[in-house]
C-alpha positions as CSV (number, residue, x, y, z in Angstrom):
1,M,109.9,137.0,57.8
2,N,110.7,139.1,60.9
3,M,113.6,139.4,63.4
4,F,111.8,137.2,66.3
5,S,110.7,134.3,63.9
6,R,114.0,134.2,62.1
7,G,115.9,134.1,65.4
8,I,113.8,131.2,66.9
9,R,114.0,129.2,63.7
10,N,117.9,129.6,63.4
11,A,118.1,128.2,66.9
12,F,116.8,124.9,65.3
13,R,118.9,124.8,62.3
14,N,121.6,122.4,63.2
15,T,119.6,119.9,65.6
16,V,122.6,118.0,67.0
17,R,124.4,121.2,68.0
18,T,121.1,122.7,69.5
19,G,120.9,119.7,71.7
20,S,124.4,119.6,72.9
21,I,124.3,123.3,73.5
22,V,121.1,122.9,75.4
23,V,122.3,120.0,77.6
24,I,125.6,122.0,78.5
25,L,123.9,125.0,79.5
26,G,121.4,123.0,81.5
27,I,124.1,121.7,83.5
28,S,125.7,125.0,84.2
29,I,122.5,126.7,84.9
30,G,121.4,123.8,87.1
31,L,124.5,124.0,89.0
32,A,124.2,127.6,89.5
33,L,120.4,127.1,90.7
34,A,121.6,124.2,93.4
35,M,124.3,126.5,94.7
36,L,121.9,129.4,94.9
37,V,119.6,127.1,96.9
38,A,122.5,125.6,99.1
39,R,123.4,129.2,99.7
40,Q,119.9,130.3,100.8
41,A,119.4,127.2,103.1
42,V,122.6,127.8,105.1
43,T,121.8,131.1,105.3
44,S,118.5,130.6,106.8
45,K,120.2,127.9,109.0
46,I,122.7,130.3,110.4
47,E,120.1,132.8,111.3
48,T,118.1,130.1,113.1
49,V,121.0,128.8,115.0
50,K,121.9,132.3,116.3
51,S,118.4,133.1,117.5
52,S,118.1,129.7,119.1
53,V,120.9,129.8,121.4
54,G,120.0,133.3,122.7
55,N,122.2,136.0,124.1
56,T,124.1,134.9,127.0
57,V,127.2,134.8,128.8
58,T,128.1,132.4,131.3
59,V,130.6,133.0,134.5
60,A,131.8,130.0,136.2
61,P,134.5,129.4,138.9
62,A,137.9,128.9,137.3
63,G,138.7,125.2,136.9
64,A,135.1,124.2,137.9
65,R,132.6,122.1,136.0
66,G,129.6,121.4,138.4
67,F,131.3,119.0,141.1
68,E,134.2,118.2,139.0
69,G,137.5,120.0,139.1
70,G,138.1,122.7,141.7
71,G,138.4,126.3,142.3
72,E,137.1,129.0,144.6
73,P,133.4,130.2,144.2
74,L,132.1,133.4,142.8
75,T,131.1,135.9,145.0
76,T,127.8,137.9,145.1
77,E,129.9,141.2,145.1
78,Q,131.3,140.0,141.7
79,A,127.6,139.4,140.6
80,K,126.4,142.9,141.4
81,K,129.4,144.4,139.3
82,L,128.5,141.9,136.4
83,A,124.7,143.0,136.7
84,A,125.9,146.6,136.5
85,T,127.9,145.9,133.0
86,A,126.4,147.9,129.9
87,H,123.9,146.0,127.9
88,V,123.2,143.5,130.6
89,S,119.5,143.1,131.0
90,R,119.3,140.6,133.8
91,T,121.3,137.9,135.6
92,I,120.6,134.6,136.7
93,Q,122.8,133.4,139.8
94,S,123.0,130.3,141.4
95,V,124.8,128.2,144.0
96,T,124.8,124.3,144.0
97,D,125.0,121.5,146.6
98,R,124.7,118.0,147.1
99,L,121.7,116.3,149.2
100,T,122.7,113.0,150.5
101,T,121.5,110.8,153.6
102,D,123.7,112.9,155.7
103,N,121.8,115.9,155.3
104,T,118.5,115.2,154.1
105,T,115.5,112.9,154.2
106,L,114.9,112.6,150.6
107,Q,115.8,109.7,148.8
108,S,117.3,109.8,145.2
109,G,114.8,109.5,142.4
110,I,117.3,107.5,140.5
111,D,118.8,104.1,141.4
112,A,122.5,103.8,141.4
113,G,122.8,100.9,138.9
114,S,126.0,99.2,138.0
115,L,127.6,102.8,136.5
116,G,126.7,104.6,140.0
117,R,128.4,101.8,142.0
118,R,131.5,101.9,140.1
119,N,131.6,105.5,140.1
120,A,131.2,105.6,143.9
121,A,134.1,103.1,144.3
122,R,136.2,105.0,142.1
123,S,135.5,108.2,144.1
124,G,136.3,106.4,147.4
125,V,132.9,106.8,148.9
126,G,129.6,105.0,149.5
127,F,130.5,102.6,152.3
128,E,128.8,102.8,155.6
129,Q,132.1,102.0,157.8
130,A,135.3,101.3,157.1
131,P,137.0,97.8,157.9
132,P,139.6,97.9,160.5
133,S,142.1,96.5,158.3
134,M,142.8,95.9,154.5
135,P,141.7,92.6,153.5
136,A,144.4,90.4,151.7
137,G,142.7,91.0,148.2
138,G,142.9,94.7,148.7
139,M,140.1,97.1,147.5
140,R,138.7,94.4,144.9
141,D,137.8,92.0,147.9
142,M,136.4,95.1,149.7
143,E,134.4,95.9,147.0
144,S,132.8,92.2,146.8
145,S,132.5,91.7,150.5
146,A,129.3,90.6,152.2
147,S,126.5,93.3,153.2
148,S,126.5,92.4,156.9
149,S,128.1,94.9,159.0
150,T,130.4,92.1,160.7
151,Q,133.9,92.5,161.8
152,G,136.2,93.1,158.7
153,E,133.4,93.7,156.2
154,I,131.8,96.9,154.9
155,T,128.2,98.0,153.6
156,R,127.6,99.7,150.6
157,T,124.8,102.3,150.9
158,F,125.6,104.2,147.8
159,T,122.7,105.9,146.1
160,P,123.2,108.9,143.6
161,P,122.8,112.1,145.3
162,V,120.1,114.8,144.8
163,T,121.1,118.1,143.2
164,L,120.3,121.1,145.0
165,I,120.5,124.4,143.0
166,G,119.8,127.7,145.0
167,T,118.8,130.3,142.2
168,N,117.0,133.5,142.0
169,D,115.3,132.3,138.7
170,A,114.0,128.6,139.0
171,M,112.7,128.2,135.4
172,A,115.9,129.7,133.9
173,S,118.1,127.4,135.9
174,L,116.3,124.3,135.2
175,S,115.9,125.2,131.6
176,A,119.8,126.0,131.3
177,N,120.7,122.7,129.5
178,G,118.2,123.2,126.7
179,E,115.6,120.9,128.2
180,T,111.8,122.2,128.1
181,V,110.6,122.1,131.9
182,S,107.0,122.4,132.8
183,I,105.3,123.0,136.3
184,T,103.0,119.9,136.7
185,S,101.7,121.2,140.0
186,G,102.1,124.0,142.4
187,Q,104.1,127.2,141.5
188,T,107.7,128.6,141.4
189,F,109.0,130.8,144.1
190,K,110.1,134.5,143.6
191,S,113.7,135.5,142.6
192,D,113.7,137.4,146.3
193,D,112.1,134.7,148.4
194,V,113.6,133.8,151.9
195,D,111.1,131.1,152.6
196,N,112.1,127.5,153.0
197,V,110.3,126.4,150.2
198,A,111.4,124.3,147.0
199,V,110.4,123.0,143.6
200,V,111.2,119.3,143.2
201,G,111.6,117.1,140.2
202,K,109.0,114.5,139.4
203,A,111.3,111.6,140.1
204,I,112.1,112.8,143.4
205,A,108.2,113.5,144.3
206,E,107.4,110.1,143.3
207,K,110.2,108.5,145.2
208,N,109.2,110.3,148.3
209,N,105.6,110.6,147.8
210,L,105.7,114.3,147.7
211,S,103.0,116.6,146.7
212,V,102.5,120.2,146.8
213,G,102.2,121.3,150.4
214,S,104.5,118.2,151.7
215,T,107.5,118.9,153.7
216,F,111.1,117.2,154.1
217,T,114.1,117.9,155.9
218,A,117.2,119.3,154.5
219,Y,120.1,120.5,156.8
220,S,118.2,119.7,160.0
221,T,115.5,122.4,158.4
222,T,111.8,121.5,157.3
223,I,111.3,122.3,153.8
224,K,107.9,123.0,152.2
225,V,107.3,121.5,148.7
226,A,106.0,124.6,146.5
227,G,105.7,123.1,143.1
228,I,106.6,120.0,141.2
229,Y,108.3,119.9,137.7
230,D,109.1,117.9,134.9
231,S,112.0,118.2,132.5
232,G,111.7,115.1,130.5
233,T,114.7,113.3,131.7
234,D,115.5,111.3,135.0
235,F,118.6,113.1,135.6
236,G,116.8,116.5,135.2
237,N,114.0,115.4,137.3
238,N,116.3,114.5,140.2
239,Q,116.9,117.9,141.4
240,V,115.7,120.2,144.0
241,V,115.6,124.0,143.4
242,M,115.4,126.3,146.3
243,P,115.8,130.3,146.7
244,L,119.2,131.4,146.4
245,S,119.6,133.0,149.7
246,V,118.1,130.1,151.6
247,V,120.3,127.6,149.9
248,Q,123.3,130.0,150.5
249,K,122.5,130.1,154.6
250,L,121.6,126.3,155.0
251,S,124.4,125.1,153.2
252,E,126.9,127.5,154.7
253,Q,127.9,129.2,151.5
254,E,126.6,132.7,152.1
255,G,128.0,135.2,149.7
256,Q,129.2,132.3,147.3
257,L,128.1,131.4,144.0
258,T,128.8,128.9,141.5
259,S,127.5,130.3,138.3
260,I,126.5,133.6,136.9
261,T,124.5,134.1,133.7
262,L,124.3,137.3,132.2
263,H,121.5,137.9,129.8
264,V,122.5,140.5,127.0
265,D,120.0,143.0,125.3
266,S,121.3,142.2,121.8
267,I,123.6,139.6,120.2
268,D,125.5,142.5,118.7
269,N,126.6,143.2,122.3
270,I,127.8,139.7,123.5
271,A,131.2,140.3,122.4
272,A,131.4,143.6,124.7
273,V,129.8,142.2,127.7
274,S,132.0,139.0,127.5
275,S,135.2,141.3,127.5
276,S,134.0,143.3,130.5
277,A,133.0,140.1,132.4
278,K,136.6,138.9,131.6
279,T,137.9,141.9,133.2
280,I,135.7,142.0,136.2
281,I,136.2,138.5,137.1
282,G,139.8,138.2,136.0
283,T,141.7,134.9,136.8
284,S,139.1,133.5,139.3
285,G,136.3,132.6,136.9
286,D,135.9,131.2,133.4
287,V,133.8,133.1,131.0
288,T,132.0,131.4,128.1
289,D,129.4,133.1,125.7
290,S,126.8,131.9,123.2
291,E,128.4,133.9,120.7
292,S,131.5,131.8,120.6
293,Q,129.3,128.4,120.4
294,V,127.6,129.7,117.7
295,A,130.6,130.8,115.8
296,S,132.1,127.3,116.3
297,A,128.7,125.8,115.2
298,V,128.2,127.7,112.0
299,E,131.7,127.9,110.9
300,P,131.1,125.2,108.4
301,L,128.0,126.7,107.2
302,E,129.8,129.8,106.5
303,N,132.3,128.0,104.6
304,I,129.3,126.5,102.5
305,Q,128.3,130.1,101.9
306,T,131.5,131.0,100.4
307,I,131.7,127.9,98.2
308,S,128.2,128.1,96.9
309,L,128.9,131.8,96.2
310,Y,132.0,131.2,94.1
311,S,130.5,128.1,92.6
312,L,127.4,130.2,91.6
313,I,129.4,132.9,89.9
314,G,131.5,130.2,88.2
315,A,128.7,128.5,86.9
316,V,127.0,131.7,85.4
317,I,130.4,132.6,83.9
318,A,131.0,129.3,82.3
319,G,127.4,129.5,80.9
320,A,128.2,132.9,79.4
321,V,131.3,131.6,77.8
322,I,129.7,128.6,76.6
323,I,127.2,130.9,74.8
324,L,129.6,133.4,73.6
325,L,131.6,131.0,72.0
326,T,128.5,129.1,70.2
327,M,127.6,132.5,68.9
328,I,130.9,133.4,67.7
329,M,131.0,130.1,65.9
330,I,127.5,130.7,64.3
331,V,128.6,134.2,63.3
332,R,131.7,132.8,61.5
333,E,129.6,130.0,59.7
334,R,127.0,132.7,58.6
335,R,129.5,135.5,57.5
336,R,128.0,135.1,53.8
337,E,124.5,135.1,54.8
338,I,125.2,138.2,56.9
339,G,127.0,139.8,54.2
340,V,123.8,139.2,51.9
341,V,121.5,140.6,54.4
342,K,123.7,143.9,54.8
343,A,123.8,144.0,51.1
344,I,120.0,144.3,50.6
345,G,119.8,146.6,53.1
346,G,119.8,145.0,56.5
347,S,120.9,147.0,59.4
348,N,123.6,146.0,61.8
349,L,120.9,146.4,64.6
350,T,118.3,144.0,62.7
351,I,120.9,141.2,62.3
352,M,122.2,141.7,65.9
353,G,118.7,141.5,67.4
354,Q,118.2,138.2,65.4
355,F,121.4,136.4,66.8
356,V,120.1,137.7,70.4
357,I,116.9,135.9,69.9
358,E,118.7,132.9,68.7
359,A,120.9,133.0,71.6
360,M,117.8,133.6,74.1
361,T,116.0,130.9,72.4
362,L,119.0,128.5,73.0
363,T,119.6,129.7,76.6
364,L,116.0,129.5,77.5
365,L,115.9,125.8,76.5
366,G,119.1,125.3,78.5
367,A,117.3,127.0,81.6
368,I,114.4,124.7,81.3
369,V,116.6,121.9,81.6
370,G,118.9,123.4,84.3
371,I,115.7,123.9,86.3
372,G,114.7,120.5,86.2
373,F,118.4,119.6,87.1
374,G,118.7,121.8,89.7
375,V,115.3,120.9,91.4
376,A,116.8,117.3,91.5
377,A,120.3,118.1,92.8
378,A,119.9,120.9,95.1
379,A,119.2,118.9,98.1
380,P,121.8,116.1,97.5
381,I,124.6,118.8,96.7
382,T,123.5,120.8,99.9
383,N,123.5,117.7,102.1
384,A,126.9,116.7,100.6
385,L,128.4,120.0,101.3
386,V,127.3,120.1,104.8
387,S,128.3,116.5,105.8
388,S,132.0,117.2,104.2
389,S,132.3,120.5,106.1
390,T,131.0,119.5,109.5
391,S,133.0,116.2,109.4
392,V,136.1,117.7,109.6
393,Q,135.2,120.5,112.0
394,T,136.7,120.3,115.8
395,Q,134.9,121.1,118.8
396,A,136.9,123.4,120.6
397,G,136.9,126.1,123.0
398,P,135.5,126.6,126.5
399,G,133.1,124.2,127.9
400,A,134.0,121.7,125.0
401,S,133.1,118.9,127.8
402,G,132.6,118.7,131.2
403,M,129.7,119.8,133.6
404,M,127.8,122.7,133.3
405,P,128.5,125.4,136.1
406,G,124.9,126.2,136.7
407,G,123.8,122.6,137.2
408,P,126.0,119.9,138.4
409,G,125.8,116.9,136.1
410,R,124.3,118.6,133.4
411,M,126.3,118.7,130.1
412,M,126.9,122.1,128.7
413,G,129.5,121.4,126.2
414,R,129.5,118.1,124.9
415,G,125.6,117.7,125.2
416,G,125.0,121.1,124.2
417,S,127.6,121.4,121.2
418,Q,126.3,117.7,120.1
419,T,122.7,119.2,119.9
420,L,123.6,122.4,118.3
421,R,125.8,120.4,115.7
422,Q,122.8,118.0,114.8
423,S,120.7,121.2,114.3
424,V,123.1,122.8,112.1
425,E,123.5,119.4,110.2
426,N,119.7,119.2,109.6
427,I,119.4,121.6,107.0
428,Q,116.3,121.8,104.7
429,T,116.3,122.9,101.3
430,N,113.3,125.1,99.6
431,I,112.9,125.4,95.9
432,G,110.1,128.0,95.4
433,W,109.2,130.0,92.5
434,D,111.7,132.8,93.5
435,I,114.4,130.3,92.7
436,I,112.9,129.5,89.2
437,F,112.7,133.1,88.4
438,Y,116.4,133.6,89.2
439,G,117.3,130.4,87.1
440,I,115.4,132.3,84.2
441,G,116.9,135.6,85.1
442,A,120.4,134.1,85.1
443,A,119.6,132.5,81.8
444,L,118.8,135.8,80.2
445,I,122.1,137.3,81.5
446,I,123.9,134.5,80.0
447,A,122.3,134.9,76.8
448,I,122.8,138.8,76.6
449,I,126.4,138.7,77.7
450,G,127.3,136.0,75.2
451,S,125.2,137.4,72.2
452,A,126.3,140.9,72.9
453,L,129.9,140.2,72.8
454,A,129.4,138.3,69.4
455,S,127.5,141.2,68.0
456,I,130.8,143.0,67.5
457,F,131.9,140.5,65.0
458,I,128.7,141.1,63.3
459,S,129.0,144.7,63.0
460,K,132.6,144.0,61.4
461,V,131.3,141.8,58.7
462,R,131.8,144.1,55.2
463,P,129.5,142.8,52.4
464,A,131.9,143.5,49.7
465,E,134.5,141.8,51.7
466,V,132.4,138.8,51.9
467,M,131.2,138.6,48.4
468,R,134.9,138.9,47.1
469,A,135.8,136.0,49.4
470,E,133.3,133.9,48.1
């Protein structure tokens, strides 16, 4: 009987022990495979998240979030200095304002509703005229007074304002919040356009019966509709976008900006550009970048990478130790058999090869069980790791909440971070043939390591000593 057949047969000499070893090894190898799958899945997700956020650095007036907060506007001179910064490929500049019944003929495409009326009451605006004296019931009675404009009564005329954005890149400004924007008719304007033209949202167009070529009035100026867009949301469609220089002039904000977005040529240069932007802007602006948002979002995934790596190494070592102890025990049990084989001319190499084949047989059986266990457990283990890790993550850093500087009312941090977080949590595991081959490779490594160390004890067996002991 040759070395291979004897090694395979010896693996089944004790059925109970063989079954126990195969199950234990299977769990160890299965855990190693599950950790490998988890590591590959989160690594792929990290790369996806990094590529989806983009290479941008955003500068906003210090303390401002859209029309919330305060602060002083940025300037076109600052924008020029930022544009000249190394690794900045292009800049998107914008200035914002509100169009109300005081300065435009446009009607808002959104009804105020109870939320809008509540916000208007809290802000102290939205009344056609103030009463000559405070009613006995105070502000509460004011808000519930009749709509007729008789003496001592007020008329509520509040409607949500229309957001006006002046920009040198219409599509980029409209898509700044991650929305998918499409031009449904007409076209956008050029970055350096100085004509009184506008691209209006679908809600505005429908409310005011506007089409391409129609006109409306803003700041006592006739504006022509160049295009109509659809962002997929009611709020996003309640905006008007016009050339930057035109809005600056009409709204008396010449030389002023409310947002500057820098596009960086590579994600590797974001930190350097962000640092340069902070130096240029100083205390007059807040600088945020996509790298910091991504770092916060992928932090739990990087923790999972570390955990899965250590668990993978631990599972492989555990399997090697199991097979090592098993082979040492088998060698000790067969000392007399080893001695007899040596006495009749068997070489150490032949005997060690026989035990290596036996160890590989046990380990490959364990690998078969482990692959099945790993395939079944990979997704639940990965999801459990992601859920436990992201649940303890705290959202922090600039823009964690509040309005987006480039577009009043659009959520940069809270909505964007929530979307990013949901994307991070949505991880799909994929078990291909490469994973299975890795599992078989791990099994072979375990078998070789475990049986090689046990071979040392085989080489030390002396036939004469064994016979004398018997």
